[in-house]
C-alpha positions as CSV (number, residue, x, y, z in Angstrom):
1,X,80.6,29.0,-27.9
2,X,77.5,26.8,-27.6
3,X,76.2,25.3,-30.9
4,X,72.4,24.6,-30.9
5,X,70.6,22.0,-32.9
6,X,67.8,23.2,-35.2
7,X,65.2,22.1,-32.8
8,X,66.9,23.9,-29.9
9,X,67.4,27.1,-31.9
10,X,63.7,27.1,-32.9
11,X,62.7,26.8,-29.3
12,X,65.0,29.6,-28.2
13,X,63.7,31.9,-31.0
14,X,60.2,30.9,-30.1
15,X,60.9,32.1,-26.6
16,X,62.0,35.5,-27.8
17,X,59.2,35.9,-30.3
18,X,56.6,34.8,-27.8
19,X,57.8,37.1,-25.0
20,X,57.7,40.0,-27.5
21,X,54.1,39.2,-28.6
22,X,52.9,38.7,-25.0
23,X,54.4,42.0,-24.0
24,X,52.8,43.9,-26.9
25,X,49.4,42.4,-26.2
26,X,49.6,42.9,-22.5
27,X,50.2,46.7,-22.8
28,X,47.9,47.3,-25.7
29,X,44.3,46.6,-26.5
30,X,42.5,44.9,-29.4
31,X,42.7,46.9,-32.5
32,X,39.7,48.7,-33.8
33,X,39.2,46.3,-36.8
34,X,39.1,43.4,-34.4
35,X,36.5,45.2,-32.2
36,X,34.5,46.3,-35.2
37,X,34.5,42.8,-36.7
38,X,33.2,41.3,-33.4
39,X,30.5,43.9,-33.2
40,X,29.6,43.4,-36.9
41,X,29.1,39.6,-36.5
42,X,27.2,40.2,-33.3
43,X,24.7,42.4,-35.2
44,X,24.5,39.9,-38.1
45,X,23.8,37.1,-35.6
46,X,20.8,38.9,-34.3
47,X,19.2,38.5,-37.8
48,X,17.4,41.9,-37.5
49,X,19.5,44.0,-40.0
50,X,20.9,43.7,-43.4
51,X,24.7,43.3,-43.9
52,X,25.0,47.1,-44.6
53,X,22.9,48.1,-41.5
54,X,24.9,45.7,-39.3
55,X,28.1,47.3,-40.5
56,X,26.9,50.8,-39.7
57,X,25.7,49.7,-36.3
58,X,29.1,48.2,-35.6
59,X,30.8,51.4,-36.5
60,X,32.5,50.2,-39.7
61,X,32.0,51.1,-43.3
62,X,29.4,49.2,-45.4
63,X,32.2,48.2,-47.8
64,X,34.2,46.6,-45.0
65,X,31.1,44.8,-43.7
66,X,30.2,43.4,-47.1
67,X,33.9,42.3,-47.5
68,X,33.8,40.4,-44.2
69,X,30.5,38.8,-45.1
70,X,31.7,37.8,-48.5
71,X,34.9,36.3,-47.2
72,X,33.0,34.3,-44.7
73,X,30.6,33.1,-47.4
74,X,27.7,34.3,-45.2
75,X,28.6,31.7,-42.6
76,X,28.5,33.6,-39.3
77,X,31.6,32.7,-37.2
78,X,30.9,31.3,-33.8
79,X,31.8,33.6,-31.0
80,X,35.0,32.6,-29.2
81,X,34.0,30.2,-26.4
82,X,35.7,30.5,-23.0
83,X,38.4,28.0,-22.3
84,X,37.2,24.9,-20.6
85,X,37.9,24.4,-16.9
86,X,39.7,21.3,-18.0
87,X,42.4,23.5,-19.5
88,X,45.2,24.7,-17.3
89,X,45.1,28.4,-16.5
90,X,48.1,30.7,-16.6
91,X,48.1,30.9,-12.8
92,X,48.3,27.1,-12.6
93,X,51.2,27.1,-15.1
94,X,53.0,29.6,-12.9
95,X,52.5,27.2,-9.9
96,X,54.0,24.4,-12.0
97,X,57.0,26.5,-12.9
98,X,57.5,27.6,-9.3
99,X,57.1,24.0,-8.0
100,X,59.7,22.6,-10.5
101,X,62.1,25.4,-9.6
102,X,61.7,24.6,-5.9
103,X,62.4,20.9,-6.5
104,X,58.9,19.5,-5.8
105,X,57.9,16.4,-7.7
106,X,55.2,16.3,-10.3
107,X,52.9,14.3,-8.0
108,X,53.2,16.9,-5.3
109,X,52.4,19.7,-7.8
110,X,49.4,17.8,-9.0
111,X,48.1,17.4,-5.4
112,X,48.6,21.1,-4.7
113,X,46.6,22.0,-7.8
114,X,44.0,19.3,-7.5
115,X,44.9,17.9,-10.9
116,X,45.7,14.4,-12.1
117,X,49.4,13.7,-12.1
118,X,49.1,12.7,-15.8
119,X,47.9,16.2,-16.6
120,X,50.9,17.8,-15.0
121,X,53.2,15.3,-16.7
122,X,51.8,16.0,-20.2
123,X,51.9,19.7,-19.6
124,X,55.6,19.7,-18.7
125,X,56.5,17.3,-21.6
126,X,54.6,19.3,-24.1
127,X,55.8,22.8,-23.2
128,X,59.4,22.2,-22.0
129,X,62.6,22.9,-24.1
130,X,64.4,20.0,-25.8
131,X,66.3,17.7,-23.4
132,X,69.8,18.8,-24.6
133,X,69.0,22.5,-24.2
134,X,67.3,21.8,-20.8
135,X,70.5,20.2,-19.4
136,X,72.8,23.0,-20.6
137,X,70.7,26.0,-19.7
138,X,68.6,25.4,-16.6
139,X,67.1,28.8,-16.8
140,X,65.3,27.9,-20.0
141,X,63.4,25.0,-18.4
142,X,59.5,25.0,-18.2
143,X,58.2,28.5,-18.3
144,X,54.6,29.5,-17.6
145,X,54.5,32.3,-20.2
146,X,55.8,30.2,-23.0
147,X,53.6,27.3,-22.1
148,X,50.5,29.6,-22.1
149,X,51.4,31.0,-25.4
150,X,51.9,27.6,-27.0
151,X,48.6,26.5,-25.6
152,X,46.8,29.5,-27.0
153,X,48.3,28.8,-30.4
154,X,47.2,25.2,-30.4
155,X,43.6,26.4,-29.4
156,X,43.3,28.8,-32.3
157,X,40.4,28.3,-34.7
158,X,39.5,27.7,-37.5
159,X,41.2,24.3,-37.9
160,X,41.6,22.6,-41.2
161,X,38.3,21.3,-42.5
162,X,37.6,17.6,-42.3
163,X,35.9,16.9,-45.6
164,X,38.7,17.6,-48.1
165,X,41.2,15.4,-46.2
166,X,39.0,12.3,-46.5
167,X,38.3,11.1,-50.0
168,X,35.5,8.7,-49.0
169,X,33.8,11.3,-47.0
170,X,34.2,13.9,-49.8
171,X,32.7,11.5,-52.3
172,X,29.7,10.9,-50.0
173,X,29.0,14.6,-49.5
174,X,29.3,15.3,-53.2
175,X,27.0,12.5,-54.0
176,X,24.4,13.8,-51.6
177,X,24.6,17.4,-53.0
178,X,24.2,16.1,-56.5
179,X,20.9,14.5,-55.4
180,X,19.9,17.9,-54.0
181,X,20.1,16.8,-50.4
182,X,20.6,19.6,-47.9
183,X,23.8,19.6,-45.8
184,X,21.8,18.7,-42.7
185,X,20.2,15.7,-44.5
186,X,23.7,14.5,-45.7
187,X,25.1,14.9,-42.2
188,X,22.5,12.8,-40.5
189,X,22.2,10.3,-43.3
190,X,25.9,9.6,-42.9
191,X,25.3,8.7,-39.3
192,X,22.6,6.3,-40.3
193,X,24.7,4.6,-43.0
194,X,28.0,4.6,-41.0
195,X,26.9,4.4,-37.4
196,X,30.2,3.0,-36.1
197,X,32.6,5.0,-38.3
198,X,33.3,8.3,-36.6
199,X,35.5,9.3,-39.5
200,X,32.3,9.5,-41.7
201,X,30.4,11.8,-39.3
202,X,30.5,15.5,-40.2
203,X,28.3,18.4,-39.1
204,X,26.1,20.2,-41.6
205,X,27.9,23.5,-40.7
206,X,31.2,22.0,-41.8
207,X,29.6,21.1,-45.1
208,X,28.4,24.7,-45.5
209,X,31.8,26.1,-44.6
210,X,33.5,23.7,-47.1
211,X,31.2,25.1,-49.8
212,X,31.2,28.8,-48.9
213,X,34.1,30.2,-47.0
214,X,36.8,31.8,-49.1
215,X,40.2,30.2,-48.8
216,X,38.6,27.1,-47.2
217,X,36.0,25.9,-49.7
218,X,37.2,22.6,-51.1
219,X,34.0,21.3,-52.8
220,X,33.4,22.1,-56.4
221,X,31.7,25.5,-56.8
222,X,29.1,24.1,-59.1
223,X,27.8,22.0,-56.2
224,X,26.6,25.3,-54.5
225,X,23.9,25.4,-57.2
226,X,22.6,22.0,-56.0
227,X,21.6,23.6,-52.7
228,X,18.0,24.5,-52.3
229,X,18.7,28.3,-52.4
230,X,21.4,28.1,-55.1
231,X,23.1,31.1,-53.5
232,X,26.8,31.8,-53.5
233,X,26.4,33.2,-50.0
234,X,24.3,32.3,-47.0
235,X,21.8,34.9,-46.0
236,X,21.1,36.0,-42.4
237,X,17.4,35.9,-43.1
238,X,14.8,35.7,-45.8
239,X,11.7,37.6,-46.6
240,X,8.6,36.0,-48.0
241,X,5.9,37.5,-50.2
242,X,2.5,36.7,-48.9
243,X,-0.6,36.5,-51.0
244,X,-4.0,36.1,-49.4
245,X,-7.6,36.4,-50.8
246,X,-10.7,35.5,-48.9
247,X,-13.1,33.0,-50.3
248,X,-16.9,32.7,-49.6
249,X,-18.1,29.6,-47.8
250,X,-14.7,28.6,-46.5
251,X,-14.3,26.6,-43.3
252,X,-11.6,28.1,-41.0
253,X,-8.6,26.0,-39.8
254,X,-9.9,26.4,-36.2
255,X,-12.6,23.9,-37.0
256,X,-10.2,21.3,-38.2
257,X,-10.2,18.1,-36.2
258,X,-7.7,17.9,-33.4
259,X,-6.2,14.7,-34.9
260,X,-4.7,16.7,-37.7
261,X,-2.6,18.8,-35.5
262,X,-0.5,16.0,-33.8
263,X,0.2,14.2,-37.2
264,X,-0.3,10.8,-35.6
265,X,-3.2,10.0,-38.0
266,X,-2.2,10.1,-41.7
267,X,-4.4,11.2,-44.6
268,X,-4.4,15.0,-43.9
269,X,-2.8,17.1,-46.6
270,X,-1.6,20.6,-47.1
271,X,-1.6,22.3,-50.5
272,X,-0.7,25.5,-52.4
273,X,0.5,26.7,-55.8
274,X,4.0,27.5,-57.0
275,X,3.6,30.5,-59.3
276,X,5.7,31.1,-62.3
277,X,6.9,34.3,-64.0
278,X,4.3,37.1,-64.2
279,X,1.8,34.8,-62.6
280,X,1.2,33.2,-66.0
281,X,1.9,29.6,-64.9
282,X,1.7,27.5,-61.9
283,X,2.3,24.0,-60.4
284,X,0.1,22.6,-57.6
285,X,1.6,20.9,-54.6
286,X,0.1,18.5,-52.1
287,X,2.0,17.3,-49.0
288,X,0.8,14.6,-46.6
289,X,1.4,15.9,-43.0
290,X,2.4,12.7,-41.4
291,X,4.8,11.2,-44.0
292,X,5.7,14.4,-45.9
293,X,4.9,12.6,-49.1
294,X,4.5,15.0,-52.0
295,X,2.2,15.0,-55.0
296,X,2.5,17.6,-57.8
297,X,-0.4,18.9,-59.9
298,X,0.2,19.6,-63.6
299,X,-1.6,22.8,-64.7
300,X,-0.5,23.4,-68.3
301,X,-2.9,26.1,-69.4
302,X,-4.1,28.1,-66.5
303,X,-4.5,27.8,-62.7
304,X,-8.0,28.9,-62.2
305,X,-10.4,27.4,-59.7
306,X,-11.8,24.8,-62.1
307,X,-8.4,23.6,-63.4
308,X,-7.0,23.3,-59.8
309,X,-10.1,21.4,-58.7
310,X,-9.8,18.9,-61.5
311,X,-6.1,18.3,-61.0
312,X,-6.5,17.8,-57.3
313,X,-9.4,15.5,-57.7
314,X,-7.5,13.3,-60.2
315,X,-4.6,13.0,-57.7
316,X,-6.7,12.4,-54.6
317,X,-8.9,9.7,-56.2
318,X,-5.7,7.7,-56.8
319,X,-5.2,7.4,-53.0
320,X,-6.6,4.8,-50.6
321,X,-9.7,6.2,-48.8
322,X,-7.9,6.3,-45.4
323,X,-5.2,8.5,-46.9
324,X,-7.6,11.2,-48.1
325,X,-9.3,12.8,-45.2
326,X,-8.7,16.6,-45.2
327,X,-6.9,19.3,-47.0
328,X,-5.5,22.6,-45.6
329,X,-5.0,25.5,-48.1
330,X,-4.4,29.2,-47.9
331,X,-7.0,31.8,-48.9
332,X,-6.2,31.7,-52.6
333,X,-8.9,32.3,-55.1
334,X,-7.9,29.1,-56.9
335,X,-9.8,27.2,-54.2
336,X,-13.1,28.9,-55.1
337,X,-14.6,25.5,-56.0
338,X,-13.5,23.8,-52.8
339,X,-17.1,22.7,-52.1
340,X,-17.4,20.8,-55.3
341,X,-14.0,19.2,-54.7
342,X,-15.2,18.0,-51.3
343,X,-18.3,16.5,-52.9
344,X,-16.2,14.7,-55.6
345,X,-13.5,13.3,-53.2
346,X,-15.0,13.3,-49.7
347,X,-12.1,15.4,-48.5
348,X,-12.9,18.3,-46.2
349,X,-11.1,21.5,-47.0
350,X,-9.9,24.0,-44.3
351,X,-8.5,27.4,-44.8
352,X,-5.7,29.1,-42.9
353,X,-6.0,32.5,-41.3
354,X,-4.8,35.5,-43.4
355,X,-1.0,36.1,-43.2
356,X,-0.4,32.8,-41.4
357,X,1.8,30.6,-43.6
358,X,3.0,28.6,-40.6
359,X,-0.4,27.0,-40.3
360,X,0.6,24.9,-43.3
361,X,4.3,24.9,-42.6
362,X,4.9,21.4,-44.1
363,X,3.7,22.7,-47.4
364,X,5.6,25.9,-47.1
365,X,8.8,24.0,-46.5
366,X,8.1,21.7,-49.4
367,X,7.5,24.6,-51.7
368,X,10.9,26.0,-50.7
369,X,12.5,22.7,-51.7
370,X,10.7,22.7,-55.0
371,X,12.0,26.1,-55.9
372,X,15.3,24.3,-56.4
373,X,13.7,22.7,-59.4
374,X,11.4,25.5,-60.4
375,X,13.2,28.8,-59.8
376,X,11.2,32.0,-59.2
377,X,10.8,34.2,-62.2
378,X,10.7,31.4,-64.7
379,X,7.8,30.0,-66.7
380,X,6.5,26.7,-65.4
381,X,4.6,25.8,-68.6
382,X,7.4,23.8,-70.2
383,X,7.4,21.2,-67.5
384,X,5.7,18.0,-68.5
385,X,3.7,15.6,-66.2
386,X,6.6,13.1,-66.5
387,X,9.1,15.7,-65.3
388,X,6.8,16.6,-62.3
389,X,6.6,12.9,-61.4
390,X,10.4,12.6,-61.5
391,X,10.8,15.7,-59.3
392,X,8.2,14.3,-56.8
393,X,10.0,11.0,-56.8
394,X,13.3,12.6,-56.0
395,X,11.8,14.7,-53.3
396,X,10.1,11.7,-51.7
397,X,13.5,9.9,-51.8
398,X,15.2,12.5,-49.6
399,X,15.9,11.6,-45.9
400,X,13.9,13.8,-43.5
401,X,14.9,14.7,-40.0
402,X,11.4,14.7,-38.8
403,X,11.0,11.1,-40.0
404,X,14.1,9.8,-38.2
405,X,16.1,10.3,-41.4
406,X,13.8,7.9,-43.3
407,X,12.4,9.1,-46.6
408,X,8.8,10.1,-47.2
409,X,8.5,7.2,-49.6
410,X,9.8,4.8,-46.9
411,X,7.3,6.2,-44.4
412,X,4.4,5.9,-46.8
413,X,5.4,2.3,-47.7
414,X,5.6,1.4,-44.1
415,X,2.2,2.8,-43.5
416,X,0.6,1.0,-46.5
417,X,2.2,-2.3,-45.5
418,X,0.8,-2.1,-41.9
419,X,-2.0,-4.7,-41.5
420,X,-4.2,-2.2,-39.6
421,X,-3.4,0.6,-42.1
422,X,-7.1,1.6,-42.0
423,X,-6.5,2.9,-38.5
424,X,-3.8,5.0,-39.9
425,X,-1.5,5.7,-37.0
426,X,2.2,6.2,-37.7
427,X,4.9,7.3,-35.4
428,X,7.2,10.2,-36.2
429,X,9.9,12.1,-34.3
430,X,8.5,15.6,-34.9
């Protein structure tokens, strides 16, 4: 009786198990949970429904939908991509098996299939039985069905995450999160700092998955709170609360100079208020459109028109004249004294259209970042001017995609050190 080595026995058992699985899949169809899960994620990916509504539209219970969403950490799985044309198909593997059985050489098989001989050689070596077993039982030589099954197994996703396996990369990611950098900022900054080290390059989606996905998250859970949202799950979409009040005598954004729109000329700012709990406190924000440099306004007592005007005037008068040209604000009543502000500073004020926050998108984005430091529903009165300056300094030290992963502070310093700074032209990537 033939005695098999452990490797040969595993291969034989693999043949039996694989044939059984292939036959079951061939005569059956994807189970309802698999179909429902695919439909559920397709609905979530549209971004038009809540998790519960997506589950109902996919034909599964809301409990099941929420369970899938929670297990994935809110990270929508990528749809299965079709196999690349570079991969051998099952039909090609059958041709390889037939060719070998008929005694053709690997070079002849490669020519018949239009493949490189090395491709055929690797395929046969990777998916053939161990040499000892191959010699004793010729019928168990290269087989198309087994080769296809092994290929499918190797192609399965998800693969083990990259970050936990590399201590240096893990330390860099953790350091970035502790500085309140977003995963995208960390990912691209690593490419700047380690341009020739592919091992230190990681996508922002991998960072999110390492943080969020159950069973795969390997970063410390407290680092999730360092993200801008501070959420334990990623959300498909967010809703914003809009607040618009018209002001007499305002100049509409449509009359703003064209040079403001392309961001090539610095000195044009966007502003708004971050409101605290029960609208009882506020912090003013000013963001320069070209460099994304941020200034914060301390409003300790109230955020009426006079207080906002005084705080803005004090900050603007600290700037060089060529960096204080215009200000774009929403239609908040706190800007009722905009005319006096323009007289005091020489800065023209323009107002956005109602319900159009994208017209001052730089400031909207910055306010979202600042909510990481000043959460909604909390009082903003306890924060001192020194703390506001520290927050602004940290924000201005973050690398920004639109600045080619320079920081706002670096962009502003480059501008101020330019001999013809009065002309005020600076290049950005977005």
